[in-house]
Each structure stands twice: as C-alpha cells, then as structure tokens.
PyMOL Python script that loads the backbone (N, CA, C, O; Angstrom):
from pymol import cmd

cmd.read_pdbstr("""\
ATOM      1  N   MET A   1       1.709   6.384  16.361  1.00  0.00           N
ATOM      2  CA  MET A   1       0.330   5.946  16.457  1.00  0.00           C
ATOM      3  C   MET A   1      -0.239   5.809  15.052  1.00  0.00           C
ATOM      4  O   MET A   1      -0.009   6.676  14.209  1.00  0.00           O
ATOM      5  N   LEU A   2      -0.965   4.753  14.792  1.00  0.00           N
ATOM      6  CA  LEU A   2      -1.497   4.481  13.470  1.00  0.00           C
ATOM      7  C   LEU A   2      -2.804   5.202  13.185  1.00  0.00           C
ATOM      8  O   LEU A   2      -3.126   5.458  12.025  1.00  0.00           O
ATOM      9  N   ILE A   3      -3.556   5.532  14.217  1.00  0.00           N
ATOM     10  CA  ILE A   3      -4.853   6.162  14.011  1.00  0.00           C
ATOM     11  C   ILE A   3      -4.739   7.649  14.348  1.00  0.00           C
ATOM     12  O   ILE A   3      -4.337   8.023  15.449  1.00  0.00           O
ATOM     13  N   ASN A   4      -5.096   8.473  13.391  1.00  0.00           N
ATOM     14  CA  ASN A   4      -5.054   9.918  13.570  1.00  0.00           C
ATOM     15  C   ASN A   4      -6.471  10.438  13.377  1.00  0.00           C
ATOM     16  O   ASN A   4      -7.000  10.388  12.267  1.00  0.00           O
ATOM     17  N   THR A   5      -7.088  10.932  14.432  1.00  0.00           N
ATOM     18  CA  THR A   5      -8.474  11.373  14.360  1.00  0.00           C
ATOM     19  C   THR A   5      -8.636  12.704  13.646  1.00  0.00           C
ATOM     20  O   THR A   5      -9.756  13.077  13.295  1.00  0.00           O
ATOM     21  N   ASP A   6      -7.550  13.427  13.422  1.00  0.00           N
ATOM     22  CA  ASP A   6      -7.626  14.726  12.751  1.00  0.00           C
ATOM     23  C   ASP A   6      -7.554  14.618  11.232  1.00  0.00           C
ATOM     24  O   ASP A   6      -7.785  15.603  10.529  1.00  0.00           O
ATOM     25  N   ARG A   7      -7.241  13.453  10.729  1.00  0.00           N
ATOM     26  CA  ARG A   7      -7.053  13.266   9.297  1.00  0.00           C
ATOM     27  C   ARG A   7      -8.198  12.430   8.729  1.00  0.00           C
ATOM     28  O   ARG A   7      -8.806  11.622   9.432  1.00  0.00           O
ATOM     29  N   ASN A   8      -8.472  12.637   7.469  1.00  0.00           N
ATOM     30  CA  ASN A   8      -9.492  11.862   6.777  1.00  0.00           C
ATOM     31  C   ASN A   8      -9.122  10.382   6.838  1.00  0.00           C
ATOM     32  O   ASN A   8      -7.968  10.036   6.585  1.00  0.00           O
ATOM     33  N   PRO A   9     -10.068   9.498   7.168  1.00  0.00           N
ATOM     34  CA  PRO A   9      -9.764   8.066   7.294  1.00  0.00           C
ATOM     35  C   PRO A   9      -9.179   7.427   6.037  1.00  0.00           C
ATOM     36  O   PRO A   9      -8.477   6.420   6.133  1.00  0.00           O
ATOM     37  N   LYS A  10      -9.451   7.986   4.876  1.00  0.00           N
ATOM     38  CA  LYS A  10      -8.917   7.388   3.652  1.00  0.00           C
ATOM     39  C   LYS A  10      -7.398   7.508   3.568  1.00  0.00           C
ATOM     40  O   LYS A  10      -6.774   6.850   2.736  1.00  0.00           O
ATOM     41  N   TYR A  11      -6.796   8.338   4.417  1.00  0.00           N
ATOM     42  CA  TYR A  11      -5.349   8.478   4.452  1.00  0.00           C
ATOM     43  C   TYR A  11      -4.700   7.586   5.512  1.00  0.00           C
ATOM     44  O   TYR A  11      -3.492   7.679   5.729  1.00  0.00           O
ATOM     45  N   SER A  12      -5.460   6.740   6.165  1.00  0.00           N
ATOM     46  CA  SER A  12      -4.899   5.896   7.214  1.00  0.00           C
ATOM     47  C   SER A  12      -4.112   4.738   6.614  1.00  0.00           C
ATOM     48  O   SER A  12      -4.374   4.311   5.489  1.00  0.00           O
ATOM     49  N   LEU A  13      -3.148   4.237   7.375  1.00  0.00           N
ATOM     50  CA  LEU A  13      -2.378   3.077   6.935  1.00  0.00           C
ATOM     51  C   LEU A  13      -3.286   1.871   6.715  1.00  0.00           C
ATOM     52  O   LEU A  13      -3.040   1.055   5.827  1.00  0.00           O
ATOM     53  N   PHE A  14      -4.325   1.763   7.519  1.00  0.00           N
ATOM     54  CA  PHE A  14      -5.237   0.627   7.392  1.00  0.00           C
ATOM     55  C   PHE A  14      -5.958   0.642   6.048  1.00  0.00           C
ATOM     56  O   PHE A  14      -6.027  -0.384   5.371  1.00  0.00           O
ATOM     57  N   TYR A  15      -6.484   1.774   5.664  1.00  0.00           N
ATOM     58  CA  TYR A  15      -7.217   1.860   4.400  1.00  0.00           C
ATOM     59  C   TYR A  15      -6.282   1.708   3.203  1.00  0.00           C
ATOM     60  O   TYR A  15      -6.571   0.950   2.277  1.00  0.00           O
ATOM     61  N   VAL A  16      -5.172   2.424   3.222  1.00  0.00           N
ATOM     62  CA  VAL A  16      -4.224   2.338   2.116  1.00  0.00           C
ATOM     63  C   VAL A  16      -3.674   0.914   2.031  1.00  0.00           C
ATOM     64  O   VAL A  16      -3.517   0.376   0.935  1.00  0.00           O
ATOM     65  N   GLY A  17      -3.382   0.305   3.173  1.00  0.00           N
ATOM     66  CA  GLY A  17      -2.911  -1.080   3.194  1.00  0.00           C
ATOM     67  C   GLY A  17      -3.936  -2.053   2.641  1.00  0.00           C
ATOM     68  O   GLY A  17      -3.590  -2.986   1.917  1.00  0.00           O
ATOM     69  N   PHE A  18      -5.195  -1.835   2.982  1.00  0.00           N
ATOM     70  CA  PHE A  18      -6.281  -2.673   2.459  1.00  0.00           C
ATOM     71  C   PHE A  18      -6.331  -2.594   0.934  1.00  0.00           C
ATOM     72  O   PHE A  18      -6.433  -3.621   0.262  1.00  0.00           O
ATOM     73  N   GLU A  19      -6.260  -1.402   0.395  1.00  0.00           N
ATOM     74  CA  GLU A  19      -6.299  -1.224  -1.060  1.00  0.00           C
ATOM     75  C   GLU A  19      -5.083  -1.874  -1.727  1.00  0.00           C
ATOM     76  O   GLU A  19      -5.205  -2.498  -2.781  1.00  0.00           O
ATOM     77  N   ILE A  20      -3.922  -1.723  -1.110  1.00  0.00           N
ATOM     78  CA  ILE A  20      -2.706  -2.322  -1.676  1.00  0.00           C
ATOM     79  C   ILE A  20      -2.808  -3.839  -1.671  1.00  0.00           C
ATOM     80  O   ILE A  20      -2.516  -4.479  -2.681  1.00  0.00           O
ATOM     81  N   LEU A  21      -3.219  -4.425  -0.547  1.00  0.00           N
ATOM     82  CA  LEU A  21      -3.313  -5.882  -0.471  1.00  0.00           C
ATOM     83  C   LEU A  21      -4.326  -6.441  -1.460  1.00  0.00           C
ATOM     84  O   LEU A  21      -4.076  -7.468  -2.091  1.00  0.00           O
ATOM     85  N   ASN A  22      -5.455  -5.780  -1.600  1.00  0.00           N
ATOM     86  CA  ASN A  22      -6.456  -6.245  -2.574  1.00  0.00           C
ATOM     87  C   ASN A  22      -5.896  -6.203  -3.989  1.00  0.00           C
ATOM     88  O   ASN A  22      -6.179  -7.089  -4.795  1.00  0.00           O
ATOM     89  N   TYR A  23      -5.116  -5.193  -4.294  1.00  0.00           N
ATOM     90  CA  TYR A  23      -4.540  -5.068  -5.628  1.00  0.00           C
ATOM     91  C   TYR A  23      -3.457  -6.130  -5.870  1.00  0.00           C
ATOM     92  O   TYR A  23      -3.391  -6.724  -6.945  1.00  0.00           O
ATOM     93  N   ILE A  24      -2.624  -6.357  -4.871  1.00  0.00           N
ATOM     94  CA  ILE A  24      -1.545  -7.331  -5.016  1.00  0.00           C
ATOM     95  C   ILE A  24      -2.120  -8.738  -5.197  1.00  0.00           C
ATOM     96  O   ILE A  24      -1.564  -9.539  -5.949  1.00  0.00           O
ATOM     97  N   LYS A  25      -3.215  -9.043  -4.523  1.00  0.00           N
ATOM     98  CA  LYS A  25      -3.833 -10.373  -4.639  1.00  0.00           C
ATOM     99  C   LYS A  25      -4.195 -10.701  -6.079  1.00  0.00           C
ATOM    100  O   LYS A  25      -4.179 -11.868  -6.469  1.00  0.00           O
ATOM    101  N   LYS A  26      -4.518  -9.698  -6.865  1.00  0.00           N
ATOM    102  CA  LYS A  26      -4.938  -9.912  -8.252  1.00  0.00           C
ATOM    103  C   LYS A  26      -3.756 -10.177  -9.176  1.00  0.00           C
ATOM    104  O   LYS A  26      -3.928 -10.781 -10.235  1.00  0.00           O
ATOM    105  N   GLY A  27      -2.565  -9.736  -8.795  1.00  0.00           N
ATOM    106  CA  GLY A  27      -1.380  -9.898  -9.642  1.00  0.00           C
ATOM    107  C   GLY A  27      -0.612 -11.152  -9.288  1.00  0.00           C
ATOM    108  O   GLY A  27      -0.065 -11.250  -8.190  1.00  0.00           O
ATOM    109  N   LYS A  28      -0.559 -12.108 -10.191  1.00  0.00           N
ATOM    110  CA  LYS A  28       0.139 -13.360  -9.910  1.00  0.00           C
ATOM    111  C   LYS A  28       1.647 -13.203  -9.957  1.00  0.00           C
ATOM    112  O   LYS A  28       2.367 -13.967  -9.315  1.00  0.00           O
ATOM    113  N   ASN A  29       2.128 -12.238 -10.699  1.00  0.00           N
ATOM    114  CA  ASN A  29       3.566 -12.003 -10.809  1.00  0.00           C
ATOM    115  C   ASN A  29       4.011 -10.823  -9.965  1.00  0.00           C
ATOM    116  O   ASN A  29       5.059 -10.235 -10.230  1.00  0.00           O
ATOM    117  N   GLY A  30       3.240 -10.470  -8.965  1.00  0.00           N
ATOM    118  CA  GLY A  30       3.552  -9.328  -8.133  1.00  0.00           C
ATOM    119  C   GLY A  30       3.266  -8.030  -8.868  1.00  0.00           C
ATOM    120  O   GLY A  30       2.885  -8.039 -10.039  1.00  0.00           O
ATOM    121  N   VAL A  31       3.449  -6.938  -8.189  1.00  0.00           N
ATOM    122  CA  VAL A  31       3.215  -5.624  -8.785  1.00  0.00           C
ATOM    123  C   VAL A  31       4.364  -4.698  -8.411  1.00  0.00           C
ATOM    124  O   VAL A  31       5.014  -4.885  -7.382  1.00  0.00           O
ATOM    125  N   SER A  32       4.604  -3.715  -9.236  1.00  0.00           N
ATOM    126  CA  SER A  32       5.669  -2.750  -8.950  1.00  0.00           C
ATOM    127  C   SER A  32       5.138  -1.651  -8.020  1.00  0.00           C
ATOM    128  O   SER A  32       3.930  -1.458  -7.890  1.00  0.00           O
ATOM    129  N   ILE A  33       6.046  -0.957  -7.395  1.00  0.00           N
ATOM    130  CA  ILE A  33       5.656   0.140  -6.510  1.00  0.00           C
ATOM    131  C   ILE A  33       5.006   1.255  -7.322  1.00  0.00           C
ATOM    132  O   ILE A  33       4.102   1.929  -6.828  1.00  0.00           O
ATOM    133  N   ASP A  34       5.449   1.459  -8.551  1.00  0.00           N
ATOM    134  CA  ASP A  34       4.818   2.458  -9.419  1.00  0.00           C
ATOM    135  C   ASP A  34       3.354   2.122  -9.679  1.00  0.00           C
ATOM    136  O   ASP A  34       2.501   3.009  -9.673  1.00  0.00           O
ATOM    137  N   GLU A  35       3.063   0.842  -9.907  1.00  0.00           N
ATOM    138  CA  GLU A  35       1.671   0.419 -10.117  1.00  0.00           C
ATOM    139  C   GLU A  35       0.845   0.666  -8.854  1.00  0.00           C
ATOM    140  O   GLU A  35      -0.295   1.125  -8.922  1.00  0.00           O
ATOM    141  N   ILE A  36       1.442   0.352  -7.704  1.00  0.00           N
ATOM    142  CA  ILE A  36       0.745   0.556  -6.433  1.00  0.00           C
ATOM    143  C   ILE A  36       0.460   2.038  -6.225  1.00  0.00           C
ATOM    144  O   ILE A  36      -0.634   2.410  -5.803  1.00  0.00           O
ATOM    145  N   TYR A  37       1.438   2.877  -6.521  1.00  0.00           N
ATOM    146  CA  TYR A  37       1.254   4.320  -6.345  1.00  0.00           C
ATOM    147  C   TYR A  37       0.135   4.845  -7.242  1.00  0.00           C
ATOM    148  O   TYR A  37      -0.692   5.642  -6.800  1.00  0.00           O
ATOM    149  N   ARG A  38       0.104   4.404  -8.495  1.00  0.00           N
ATOM    150  CA  ARG A  38      -0.974   4.830  -9.396  1.00  0.00           C
ATOM    151  C   ARG A  38      -2.336   4.361  -8.893  1.00  0.00           C
ATOM    152  O   ARG A  38      -3.324   5.087  -9.002  1.00  0.00           O
ATOM    153  N   LEU A  39      -2.389   3.151  -8.343  1.00  0.00           N
ATOM    154  CA  LEU A  39      -3.640   2.643  -7.783  1.00  0.00           C
ATOM    155  C   LEU A  39      -4.115   3.533  -6.638  1.00  0.00           C
ATOM    156  O   LEU A  39      -5.278   3.933  -6.598  1.00  0.00           O
ATOM    157  N   ILE A  40      -3.215   3.841  -5.710  1.00  0.00           N
ATOM    158  CA  ILE A  40      -3.584   4.658  -4.555  1.00  0.00           C
ATOM    159  C   ILE A  40      -3.985   6.058  -4.992  1.00  0.00           C
ATOM    160  O   ILE A  40      -4.891   6.649  -4.404  1.00  0.00           O
ATOM    161  N   GLN A  41      -3.335   6.595  -6.002  1.00  0.00           N
ATOM    162  CA  GLN A  41      -3.750   7.899  -6.530  1.00  0.00           C
ATOM    163  C   GLN A  41      -5.180   7.832  -7.058  1.00  0.00           C
ATOM    164  O   GLN A  41      -5.950   8.774  -6.865  1.00  0.00           O
ATOM    165  N   SER A  42      -5.544   6.750  -7.714  1.00  0.00           N
ATOM    166  CA  SER A  42      -6.895   6.652  -8.271  1.00  0.00           C
ATOM    167  C   SER A  42      -7.933   6.322  -7.206  1.00  0.00           C
ATOM    168  O   SER A  42      -9.075   6.770  -7.316  1.00  0.00           O
ATOM    169  N   LYS A  43      -7.575   5.552  -6.179  1.00  0.00           N
ATOM    170  CA  LYS A  43      -8.539   5.135  -5.156  1.00  0.00           C
ATOM    171  C   LYS A  43      -8.669   6.139  -4.013  1.00  0.00           C
ATOM    172  O   LYS A  43      -9.759   6.328  -3.474  1.00  0.00           O
ATOM    173  N   VAL A  44      -7.566   6.779  -3.643  1.00  0.00           N
ATOM    174  CA  VAL A  44      -7.564   7.633  -2.452  1.00  0.00           C
ATOM    175  C   VAL A  44      -7.602   9.103  -2.830  1.00  0.00           C
ATOM    176  O   VAL A  44      -8.557   9.809  -2.507  1.00  0.00           O
ATOM    177  N   ASP A  45      -6.561   9.565  -3.518  1.00  0.00           N
ATOM    178  CA  ASP A  45      -6.456  10.984  -3.843  1.00  0.00           C
ATOM    179  C   ASP A  45      -5.362  11.143  -4.892  1.00  0.00           C
ATOM    180  O   ASP A  45      -4.263  10.614  -4.731  1.00  0.00           O
ATOM    181  N   SER A  46      -5.654  11.856  -5.946  1.00  0.00           N
ATOM    182  CA  SER A  46      -4.660  12.025  -7.010  1.00  0.00           C
ATOM    183  C   SER A  46      -3.450  12.841  -6.548  1.00  0.00           C
ATOM    184  O   SER A  46      -2.394  12.778  -7.178  1.00  0.00           O
ATOM    185  N   ASP A  47      -3.585  13.596  -5.471  1.00  0.00           N
ATOM    186  CA  ASP A  47      -2.481  14.410  -4.957  1.00  0.00           C
ATOM    187  C   ASP A  47      -1.763  13.771  -3.776  1.00  0.00           C
ATOM    188  O   ASP A  47      -0.943  14.422  -3.128  1.00  0.00           O
ATOM    189  N   ILE A  48      -2.057  12.512  -3.487  1.00  0.00           N
ATOM    190  CA  ILE A  48      -1.442  11.864  -2.321  1.00  0.00           C
ATOM    191  C   ILE A  48       0.066  11.756  -2.522  1.00  0.00           C
ATOM    192  O   ILE A  48       0.541  11.472  -3.621  1.00  0.00           O
ATOM    193  N   ASN A  49       0.794  11.982  -1.463  1.00  0.00           N
ATOM    194  CA  ASN A  49       2.243  11.917  -1.507  1.00  0.00           C
ATOM    195  C   ASN A  49       2.680  10.458  -1.474  1.00  0.00           C
ATOM    196  O   ASN A  49       2.082   9.643  -0.771  1.00  0.00           O
ATOM    197  N   ILE A  50       3.706  10.133  -2.221  1.00  0.00           N
ATOM    198  CA  ILE A  50       4.188   8.748  -2.268  1.00  0.00           C
ATOM    199  C   ILE A  50       4.692   8.287  -0.906  1.00  0.00           C
ATOM    200  O   ILE A  50       4.809   7.085  -0.667  1.00  0.00           O
ATOM    201  N   THR A  51       4.988   9.217  -0.018  1.00  0.00           N
ATOM    202  CA  THR A  51       5.424   8.863   1.333  1.00  0.00           C
ATOM    203  C   THR A  51       4.385   7.999   2.034  1.00  0.00           C
ATOM    204  O   THR A  51       4.747   7.074   2.760  1.00  0.00           O
ATOM    205  N   TYR A  52       3.084   8.285   1.828  1.00  0.00           N
ATOM    206  CA  TYR A  52       2.028   7.464   2.419  1.00  0.00           C
ATOM    207  C   TYR A  52       2.131   6.023   1.923  1.00  0.00           C
ATOM    208  O   TYR A  52       1.936   5.081   2.691  1.00  0.00           O
ATOM    209  N   VAL A  53       2.432   5.862   0.658  1.00  0.00           N
ATOM    210  CA  VAL A  53       2.563   4.519   0.089  1.00  0.00           C
ATOM    211  C   VAL A  53       3.767   3.814   0.699  1.00  0.00           C
ATOM    212  O   VAL A  53       3.676   2.642   1.066  1.00  0.00           O
ATOM    213  N   TYR A  54       4.891   4.512   0.813  1.00  0.00           N
ATOM    214  CA  TYR A  54       6.077   3.902   1.412  1.00  0.00           C
ATOM    215  C   TYR A  54       5.852   3.539   2.877  1.00  0.00           C
ATOM    216  O   TYR A  54       6.270   2.467   3.314  1.00  0.00           O
ATOM    217  N   TYR A  55       5.205   4.406   3.636  1.00  0.00           N
ATOM    218  CA  TYR A  55       4.897   4.092   5.039  1.00  0.00           C
ATOM    219  C   TYR A  55       4.028   2.840   5.120  1.00  0.00           C
ATOM    220  O   TYR A  55       4.256   1.968   5.959  1.00  0.00           O
ATOM    221  N   THR A  56       3.045   2.762   4.252  1.00  0.00           N
ATOM    222  CA  THR A  56       2.143   1.617   4.269  1.00  0.00           C
ATOM    223  C   THR A  56       2.875   0.344   3.873  1.00  0.00           C
ATOM    224  O   THR A  56       2.679  -0.699   4.497  1.00  0.00           O
ATOM    225  N   LEU A  57       3.715   0.411   2.847  1.00  0.00           N
ATOM    226  CA  LEU A  57       4.495  -0.765   2.450  1.00  0.00           C
ATOM    227  C   LEU A  57       5.440  -1.192   3.569  1.00  0.00           C
ATOM    228  O   LEU A  57       5.596  -2.387   3.821  1.00  0.00           O
ATOM    229  N   ASP A  58       6.074  -0.229   4.243  1.00  0.00           N
ATOM    230  CA  ASP A  58       6.937  -0.557   5.384  1.00  0.00           C
ATOM    231  C   ASP A  58       6.143  -1.269   6.467  1.00  0.00           C
ATOM    232  O   ASP A  58       6.595  -2.275   7.014  1.00  0.00           O
ATOM    233  N   TRP A  59       4.968  -0.754   6.775  1.00  0.00           N
ATOM    234  CA  TRP A  59       4.105  -1.339   7.800  1.00  0.00           C
ATOM    235  C   TRP A  59       3.706  -2.763   7.422  1.00  0.00           C
ATOM    236  O   TRP A  59       3.774  -3.666   8.256  1.00  0.00           O
ATOM    237  N   LEU A  60       3.290  -2.970   6.169  1.00  0.00           N
ATOM    238  CA  LEU A  60       2.907  -4.309   5.717  1.00  0.00           C
ATOM    239  C   LEU A  60       4.100  -5.258   5.733  1.00  0.00           C
ATOM    240  O   LEU A  60       3.946  -6.433   6.064  1.00  0.00           O
ATOM    241  N   PHE A  61       5.290  -4.765   5.379  1.00  0.00           N
ATOM    242  CA  PHE A  61       6.496  -5.581   5.387  1.00  0.00           C
ATOM    243  C   PHE A  61       6.868  -5.980   6.818  1.00  0.00           C
ATOM    244  O   PHE A  61       7.214  -7.136   7.064  1.00  0.00           O
ATOM    245  N   MET A  62       6.799  -5.042   7.757  1.00  0.00           N
ATOM    246  CA  MET A  62       7.142  -5.345   9.154  1.00  0.00           C
ATOM    247  C   MET A  62       6.193  -6.377   9.762  1.00  0.00           C
ATOM    248  O   MET A  62       6.566  -7.101  10.685  1.00  0.00           O
ATOM    249  N   MET A  63       4.974  -6.442   9.246  1.00  0.00           N
ATOM    250  CA  MET A  63       4.017  -7.443   9.734  1.00  0.00           C
ATOM    251  C   MET A  63       4.137  -8.762   8.962  1.00  0.00           C
ATOM    252  O   MET A  63       3.341  -9.678   9.166  1.00  0.00           O
ATOM    253  N   SER A  64       5.127  -8.853   8.083  1.00  0.00           N
ATOM    254  CA  SER A  64       5.351 -10.040   7.244  1.00  0.00           C
ATOM    255  C   SER A  64       4.143 -10.360   6.370  1.00  0.00           C
ATOM    256  O   SER A  64       3.830 -11.525   6.127  1.00  0.00           O
ATOM    257  N   THR A  65       3.477  -9.325   5.906  1.00  0.00           N
ATOM    258  CA  THR A  65       2.315  -9.486   5.026  1.00  0.00           C
ATOM    259  C   THR A  65       2.725  -9.445   3.565  1.00  0.00           C
ATOM    260  O   THR A  65       2.097 -10.084   2.722  1.00  0.00           O
ATOM    261  N   ILE A  66       3.778  -8.693   3.262  1.00  0.00           N
ATOM    262  CA  ILE A  66       4.272  -8.594   1.893  1.00  0.00           C
ATOM    263  C   ILE A  66       5.755  -8.902   1.867  1.00  0.00           C
ATOM    264  O   ILE A  66       6.432  -8.861   2.894  1.00  0.00           O
ATOM    265  N   LYS A  67       6.252  -9.212   0.672  1.00  0.00           N
ATOM    266  CA  LYS A  67       7.687  -9.364   0.447  1.00  0.00           C
ATOM    267  C   LYS A  67       8.016  -8.699  -0.877  1.00  0.00           C
ATOM    268  O   LYS A  67       7.151  -8.539  -1.739  1.00  0.00           O
ATOM    269  N   ILE A  68       9.266  -8.316  -1.029  1.00  0.00           N
ATOM    270  CA  ILE A  68       9.706  -7.669  -2.265  1.00  0.00           C
ATOM    271  C   ILE A  68      10.814  -8.518  -2.866  1.00  0.00           C
ATOM    272  O   ILE A  68      11.827  -8.800  -2.226  1.00  0.00           O
ATOM    273  N   GLU A  69      10.596  -8.916  -4.109  1.00  0.00           N
ATOM    274  CA  GLU A  69      11.573  -9.709  -4.847  1.00  0.00           C
ATOM    275  C   GLU A  69      11.716  -9.117  -6.241  1.00  0.00           C
ATOM    276  O   GLU A  69      10.728  -8.925  -6.950  1.00  0.00           O
ATOM    277  N   GLU A  70      12.941  -8.834  -6.623  1.00  0.00           N
ATOM    278  CA  GLU A  70      13.229  -8.304  -7.953  1.00  0.00           C
ATOM    279  C   GLU A  70      12.345  -7.101  -8.311  1.00  0.00           C
ATOM    280  O   GLU A  70      11.767  -7.024  -9.396  1.00  0.00           O
ATOM    281  N   GLU A  71      12.267  -6.173  -7.358  1.00  0.00           N
ATOM    282  CA  GLU A  71      11.513  -4.918  -7.534  1.00  0.00           C
ATOM    283  C   GLU A  71      10.018  -5.111  -7.739  1.00  0.00           C
ATOM    284  O   GLU A  71       9.353  -4.236  -8.294  1.00  0.00           O
ATOM    285  N   ARG A  72       9.476  -6.249  -7.298  1.00  0.00           N
ATOM    286  CA  ARG A  72       8.045  -6.525  -7.364  1.00  0.00           C
ATOM    287  C   ARG A  72       7.558  -6.854  -5.966  1.00  0.00           C
ATOM    288  O   ARG A  72       8.289  -7.456  -5.179  1.00  0.00           O
ATOM    289  N   VAL A  73       6.333  -6.466  -5.651  1.00  0.00           N
ATOM    290  CA  VAL A  73       5.756  -6.685  -4.329  1.00  0.00           C
ATOM    291  C   VAL A  73       4.792  -7.865  -4.413  1.00  0.00           C
ATOM    292  O   VAL A  73       3.944  -7.929  -5.303  1.00  0.00           O
ATOM    293  N   PHE A  74       4.936  -8.795  -3.475  1.00  0.00           N
ATOM    294  CA  PHE A  74       4.114 -10.000  -3.409  1.00  0.00           C
ATOM    295  C   PHE A  74       3.494 -10.123  -2.027  1.00  0.00           C
ATOM    296  O   PHE A  74       4.013  -9.564  -1.061  1.00  0.00           O
ATOM    297  N   ILE A  75       2.388 -10.851  -1.928  1.00  0.00           N
ATOM    298  CA  ILE A  75       1.795 -11.167  -0.627  1.00  0.00           C
ATOM    299  C   ILE A  75       2.472 -12.412  -0.092  1.00  0.00           C
ATOM    300  O   ILE A  75       2.718 -13.357  -0.842  1.00  0.00           O
ATOM    301  N   CYS A  76       2.777 -12.423   1.202  1.00  0.00           N
ATOM    302  CA  CYS A  76       3.336 -13.607   1.864  1.00  0.00           C
ATOM    303  C   CYS A  76       2.179 -14.510   2.256  1.00  0.00           C
ATOM    304  O   CYS A  76       1.199 -14.064   2.854  1.00  0.00           O
ATOM    305  N   TYR A  77       2.302 -15.761   1.919  1.00  0.00           N
ATOM    306  CA  TYR A  77       1.253 -16.734   2.286  1.00  0.00           C
ATOM    307  C   TYR A  77       1.752 -17.676   3.327  1.00  0.00           C
ATOM    308  O   TYR A  77       1.016 -18.562   3.761  1.00  0.00           O
TER     309      TYR A  77
END
""", "prot")
cmd.dss("prot")
cmd.show_as("cartoon", "prot")
cmd.util.cbc("prot")
cmd.orient("prot")
C-alpha cells in the first residue's frame, strides 16, 4: 500500500516522487542518484534512509515516468 496513515506525509512515495520529478525536470542532462539523495535529504529530512529514494525511483520507473541511462536519471516524455 502506498499510503501509510501512521507516517508523516513527507515520507510518502507521492511526496518524495514529486520532489524528485521537479528536480529532474530542471536537469537537461539528467541527474545522478547521489544528487537526488542529497536533494531529498535537504527537502524531506537529513536523516532519511536512501531506501526511501530507491523505493520511489522504482515506483517512478515502473510507471514509465523515469528512465536511467549511463547512471543518470531522466524523465520519460
């Protein structure tokens, strides 16, 4: 289940995914996962586990929203 009512909403896949997509849109040459992780640490929580980022990237990839080429993440248009 994607929605967890016991957890702070800022930790949801929807919010983290929104922040990731907005960040990727700004990068014309894609962005690295390290850059994405640093962004989420600054926007969501400095102690957030990278697992949340990987889950969100997996979710976005399964929906064909992002693609990964040469270790860079891009938005699918």
